[in-house]
Legacy VTK file of the C-alpha trace (Angstrom):
# vtk DataFile Version 3.0
C-alpha trace
ASCII
DATASET POLYDATA
POINTS 112 float
306.607 145.374 -33.228
308.943 143.278 -31.082
309.768 144.604 -27.651
313.350 144.050 -26.510
313.540 141.406 -23.819
310.121 139.885 -24.610
309.504 136.796 -26.735
307.886 137.148 -30.143
304.039 137.332 -30.173
303.625 133.704 -31.308
305.777 132.506 -28.432
303.831 134.705 -26.026
300.564 133.174 -27.252
301.972 129.703 -26.667
302.999 130.753 -23.160
299.507 132.119 -22.548
297.980 128.835 -23.649
300.329 126.945 -21.329
299.477 129.242 -18.428
295.762 128.767 -19.065
296.204 125.002 -19.123
298.096 125.045 -15.842
295.496 127.319 -14.308
292.770 124.856 -15.209
293.994 122.389 -12.566
291.477 122.153 -9.743
292.408 123.098 -6.199
290.554 120.249 -4.512
290.570 120.101 -0.707
294.090 121.491 -0.297
293.871 125.228 0.519
297.420 125.887 -0.719
296.737 124.141 -4.019
293.488 126.063 -4.451
295.306 129.330 -3.715
298.009 128.480 -6.267
295.298 127.690 -8.812
293.645 131.073 -8.220
297.006 132.821 -8.505
297.708 130.990 -11.740
294.381 132.163 -13.140
295.203 135.707 -12.022
298.468 135.597 -13.971
296.828 134.049 -17.037
294.063 136.648 -17.075
296.539 139.510 -16.637
298.799 138.227 -19.416
295.843 137.757 -21.715
294.465 141.220 -20.958
297.840 142.729 -21.840
298.108 140.609 -24.987
294.641 141.667 -26.159
295.394 145.340 -25.472
298.627 145.120 -27.482
297.015 143.212 -30.333
299.073 140.088 -29.691
296.032 137.936 -28.954
292.614 138.082 -30.598
289.642 139.254 -28.562
288.021 135.879 -29.162
290.868 134.143 -27.317
290.542 136.685 -24.507
286.800 136.036 -24.268
287.363 132.284 -24.109
289.946 132.620 -21.372
287.666 135.047 -19.492
284.885 132.446 -19.578
287.185 129.671 -18.344
288.582 131.856 -15.576
285.044 132.790 -14.529
284.115 129.110 -14.358
287.193 128.379 -12.235
286.340 131.283 -9.933
282.768 130.037 -9.534
284.048 126.535 -8.764
286.409 127.906 -6.128
283.604 129.863 -4.512
281.307 126.825 -4.461
283.847 124.365 -3.077
286.067 125.890 -0.389
288.570 123.426 1.041
287.189 121.652 4.087
290.497 121.570 5.947
291.247 125.280 5.594
292.009 127.439 8.605
290.204 130.783 8.954
293.332 132.637 7.790
293.679 130.346 4.771
290.019 130.959 3.897
290.597 134.726 4.181
293.551 134.429 1.813
291.472 132.399 -0.641
288.668 134.978 -0.555
291.177 137.785 -1.251
292.562 135.800 -4.186
289.014 135.238 -5.482
288.261 138.977 -5.283
291.503 139.787 -7.109
290.710 137.253 -9.816
287.197 138.679 -10.193
288.663 142.162 -10.686
291.105 140.899 -13.304
288.315 139.021 -15.095
286.314 142.253 -15.216
289.305 144.072 -16.712
289.710 141.355 -19.341
285.979 141.549 -20.060
286.326 145.251 -20.835
289.345 144.528 -23.079
287.427 141.991 -25.183
284.173 143.954 -25.380
283.256 144.992 -28.916
LINES 1 113
112 0 1 2 3 4 5 6 7 8 9 10 11 12 13 14 15 16 17 18 19 20 21 22 23 24 25 26 27 28 29 30 31 32 33 34 35 36 37 38 39 40 41 42 43 44 45 46 47 48 49 50 51 52 53 54 55 56 57 58 59 60 61 62 63 64 65 66 67 68 69 70 71 72 73 74 75 76 77 78 79 80 81 82 83 84 85 86 87 88 89 90 91 92 93 94 95 96 97 98 99 100 101 102 103 104 105 106 107 108 109 110 111
């Protein structure tokens, strides 16, 4: 059932795919870029969780995105930016914790 003000489900799925693709960009040694990457993954995971709950996206897609987001989170944790200040590192760690929580929520949404 369409919701006023929201795009049709097929358009939403295309937007989710685009968001996931953008989130896949690596942060590298730039703390701001890495933070933006984590925030992008947070948004992608949240959108996908909502889409799975509403039946707009299949659980299989949600599971695939969960796995990719988990890989990105692990990569971020393994390779913190070398030029980051202590406050930037704190912000990155908060973003990583938030992403981990959202991944857990998505994992529950796609569980059989």
